[in-house]
C-alpha positions in Angstrom: -12.5 -29.7 17.6 -10.7 -27.5 15.1 -12.4 -25.7 12.2 -10.5 -26.7 9.1 -11.6 -23.5 7.3 -10.3 -21.3 10.1 -7.3 -19.0 9.5 -5.9 -17.0 12.5 -5.4 -13.3 12.1 -2.1 -11.6 12.8 -3.8 -9.8 15.7 -4.8 -13.0 17.3 -1.3 -14.5 16.9 0.2 -11.3 18.4 -2.2 -11.6 21.3 -1.1 -15.2 22.0 2.6 -14.4 21.7 2.4 -11.3 23.9 0.4 -13.2 26.6 2.9 -16.1 26.5 5.9 -13.8 26.8 4.6 -11.8 29.7 2.5 -14.4 31.5 0.1 -11.7 32.5 -3.1 -10.5 30.8 -2.9 -6.9 32.1 0.7 -6.4 31.0 0.0 -8.0 27.6 -3.1 -5.7 27.1 -1.0 -2.7 27.9 1.7 -3.6 25.5 -0.8 -4.2 22.7 -2.7 -1.0 23.6 -6.0 -2.8 23.9 -8.4 -3.5 26.7 -8.2 -6.8 28.7 -11.7 -7.9 27.4 -10.5 -7.4 23.9 -7.4 -9.3 24.6 -9.3 -12.2 26.1 -11.7 -12.3 23.2 -8.9 -12.5 20.7 -7.3 -15.4 22.5 -10.6 -17.2 22.8 -11.2 -16.8 19.1 -7.8 -18.2 18.3 -8.2 -21.2 20.7 -11.7 -21.9 19.4 -10.6 -21.7 15.8 -7.7 -24.1 16.4 -9.6 -26.3 18.8 -6.8 -26.3 21.4 -6.1 -24.5 24.6 -3.0 -22.4 24.3 -3.1 -20.6 27.6 -4.2 -22.0 31.0 -5.8 -19.3 33.1 -6.0 -19.3 36.9 -6.7 -16.6 39.5 -3.0 -16.5 40.4 -1.0 -17.1 37.3 -1.0 -17.6 33.5 0.5 -20.9 32.2 1.3 -21.7 28.6 0.1 -25.2 27.8 2.3 -27.9 26.3 0.6 -27.4 22.9 0.9 -23.6 23.3 4.7 -24.0 23.9 5.0 -26.2 20.8 3.1 -23.7 18.6 4.7 -20.5 20.1 7.8 -20.5 17.9 5.7 -20.8 14.7 3.5 -17.9 15.8 6.6 -15.8 16.3 8.0 -16.8 12.9 4.7 -15.9 11.3 4.6 -12.5 12.9 8.3 -11.9 12.0 7.6 -12.9 8.4 4.6 -10.5 8.3 6.7 -7.6 9.7 9.5 -8.3 7.2 6.9 -8.4 4.3 5.6 -5.0 5.5 9.1 -3.5 5.9 10.2 -4.7 2.5 7.1 -3.2 0.9 7.9 0.2 2.4 11.4 0.3 1.1 13.4 -0.7 -1.9 14.8 -4.2 -1.6 16.2 -4.4 1.9 16.6 -0.8 2.7 16.2 0.1 6.4 12.6 1.2 6.8 9.8 0.7 9.3 10.1 -0.4 13.0 13.4 -1.8 14.2 13.9 -2.7 17.9 17.6 -2.6 18.8 19.2 -3.9 22.0 22.5 -2.4 23.3 24.7 -3.2 26.3 25.3 -0.3 28.7 29.0 0.0 27.9 28.1 0.8 24.2 24.7 2.6 24.1 25.6 6.0 25.8 28.8 6.4 23.8 27.6 5.2 20.4 24.1 6.7 20.2 25.1 10.4 20.0 26.7 9.6 16.7 24.4 6.8 15.5 21.0 8.4 16.1 21.7 11.5 13.8 23.2 9.2 11.2 20.0 7.0 11.2 17.8 10.1 10.8 19.9 11.4 7.9 20.5 8.2 6.0 17.4 6.1 6.9 14.6 8.7 7.3 11.9 5.9 7.0 13.4 3.9 9.8 11.5 3.8 13.1 14.1 2.7 15.7 13.5 1.7 19.3 16.4 1.2 21.6 16.5 -1.1 24.6 19.6 -0.9 26.9 20.2 -4.0 29.0 22.8 -6.5 30.0 23.9 -9.2 27.6 21.9 -12.1 29.1 18.7 -10.1 29.1 19.2 -8.9 25.5 19.7 -12.5 24.3 16.6 -13.6 26.1 14.6 -10.8 24.5 16.0 -11.7 21.1 14.9 -15.3 21.6 11.5 -14.2 22.6 11.1 -11.9 19.5 11.1 -8.7 21.6 14.2 -7.4 19.8 15.1 -7.5 16.1 18.8 -7.4 16.8 21.3 -6.5 19.6 24.7 -4.8 19.7 27.1 -6.4 22.1 30.5 -8.0 22.7 31.1 -11.1 20.7 30.9 -14.1 20.6 27.3 -14.3 21.8 27.7 -18.1 22.2 23.9 -18.4 21.9 22.3 -21.2 19.8 19.9 -20.0 17.1 21.7 -16.7 16.7 24.0 -15.2 14.1 27.0 -13.0 15.1 27.9 -10.2 12.7 31.3 -8.8 13.7 31.6 -5.0 13.2 34.7 -3.7 14.9 37.5 -4.4 17.4 37.6 -2.0 20.3 40.7 -1.4 22.5 40.6 -1.1 26.2 42.1 2.0 27.9 43.4 2.0 31.5 42.0 4.7 33.7 44.0 5.7 36.8 43.9 8.6 39.3 45.6 11.7 37.9 48.7 11.4 40.2 49.2 7.7 39.4 52.6 6.6 38.1 51.0 5.0 35.0 49.2 8.2 34.0 50.0 9.2 30.4 52.0 6.1 29.5 51.5 4.3 26.2 53.6 1.2 26.6 51.7 -0.9 29.1 51.7 -4.6 29.2 49.0 -6.8 30.6 51.2 -7.5 33.6 50.3 -4.1 35.0 46.9 -5.4 35.9 48.5 -7.3 38.8 49.7 -4.0 40.3 46.4 -2.2 40.1 43.4 -2.1 42.5 40.9 -2.9 39.7 37.4 -1.6 40.0 34.8 -3.5 38.1 31.2 -3.2 36.9 28.7 -5.5 38.6 28.6 -9.1 37.6 26.3 -9.6 34.6 28.0 -6.8 32.6 30.2 -8.3 29.9 32.9 -5.7 30.6 33.3 -7.3 34.0 33.9 -10.7 32.5 36.2 -9.3 29.8 38.5 -7.7 32.3 38.6 -10.9 34.3 39.5 -12.8 31.1 42.3 -10.3 30.4 43.7 -11.0 33.9 43.7 -14.7 33.2 45.3 -14.3 29.8 48.2 -12.4 31.4 48.5 -15.1 34.1 47.5 -12.4 36.6 45.4 -13.7 39.5 41.9 -12.1 38.9 40.5 -13.0 42.3 41.3 -9.6 43.9 39.3 -7.8 41.2 36.6 -10.5 41.0 36.0 -10.4 44.8 36.2 -6.6 45.2 33.5 -5.2 47.4 33.5 -1.8 45.6 31.6 -2.2 42.4 29.4 -0.1 40.2 26.6 -0.4 37.6 27.9 2.3 35.3 31.2 3.5 33.9 30.3 7.0 35.1 30.3 5.8 38.7 33.6 3.9 38.2 35.1 7.2 37.0 34.1 8.9 40.2 35.6 6.2 42.3 38.9 6.4 40.3 39.0 10.2 40.6 38.8 9.8 44.4 41.6 7.3 44.7 39.6 4.1 45.1 41.5 2.3 42.4 41.8 2.0 38.6 39.7 0.4 35.9 39.6 -0.3 32.1 37.1 1.3 29.7 36.4 0.7 26.0 38.0 3.3 23.7 34.6 4.8 22.7 33.9 5.8 26.3 37.1 7.9 26.7 35.7 11.2 25.3 32.6 11.0 27.5 34.0 9.6 30.7 37.7 10.4 31.0 37.9 14.2 30.6 37.1 15.0 34.2 39.3 16.2 37.1 41.2 13.6 39.0 41.5 10.9 36.3 44.1 10.1 33.7 44.5 7.5 31.0 47.2 5.1 29.9 47.3 2.8 26.9 48.7 -0.6 26.2 51.7 -1.0 23.8 50.8 -1.6 20.2 51.9 -5.2 20.4 49.5 -6.0 23.3 46.1 -7.3 22.5 43.6 -5.9 25.0 40.3 -5.4 23.2 36.8 -6.7 22.6 35.0 -7.7 19.4 31.7 -5.8 19.0 29.0 -6.8 16.6 25.3 -7.4 15.9 23.5 -10.5 17.0 20.2 -11.6 15.5 18.1 -14.7 15.1 19.2 -17.2 12.4 15.5 -17.5 11.4 15.4 -13.8 10.5 15.0 -12.9 6.8 16.4 -9.4 7.4 20.1 -10.2 7.2 20.7 -7.8 4.3 19.1 -5.0 6.2 21.1 -5.8 9.3 24.4 -5.7 7.4 23.4 -2.2 6.1 22.6 -1.2 9.7 26.0 -2.6 10.8 27.8 -0.4 8.4 26.1 2.6 10.0 27.1 1.4 13.4 30.8 1.0 12.4 30.8 4.5 10.9 29.3 6.0 14.0 31.8 4.1 16.2 34.7 5.7 14.3 33.1 9.1 15.0 33.2 8.5 18.7 37.0 7.8 18.9 39.4 10.4 20.4 41.8 11.5 17.7 44.9 11.3 19.9 44.4 7.6 20.7 43.7 6.3 17.2 
């Protein structure tokens, strides 16, 4: 039976949410930097005060009960509101201060961060950023679970309960071996994709899907690229494959400076009239009260993106 005078503490709610997200007491204790006995005590205090069982414990696994699943979103919203309150109290009306956990996809993070991190230090000295690099589906899952505040990825996110904030449109650049007939050209059409042995990132990377979509848009059969045996998990590996004559690929414009100035590779661009690009933006929960802060952060990202671009291809 619940105690009507009982009010859970934020620490107890955070304990419940962390256990529910990780389904493991040891992992949850490590993430919260407390001992397992302290973790268990906090959960027992919460369950006793509420008069309900939130977590079912067994020797082999941890199960969130039905009432636990029903209450979990409210616990997350409470913690998010408390964090927002604290962040707002540290800054002046929506300025970027305090902790901010940012997700980024692998075809953005290594190319944007060299410009973005110094900008954050200079313009938002009170901000405490944490960066998580992962594939789109994993970032969206972490967003839903409250493990991220926002994520930078290709849009649209097509995820319910999320808000997409478009920031910039990024062109794709064709990368070919240095002796390829397309090297150095600036008048390509999408039809050239049919003549290339396209190398792709592994499935799960949004760039993989974007190139396949480009092929379909150009009425080019994407099956050869989609079924290619040779694949990679990073653009750096793709560049090595291209340099050694295994095929060609497409990279986002922001990756050119870091990836394409190496022996054995050359670039080519599409004609100005050809649309071969991706929309990039921030994604965050529609329940978040930090939209103003995220818009401010988005302007920093857009400025940092412009700083990554090679002058000759603008």
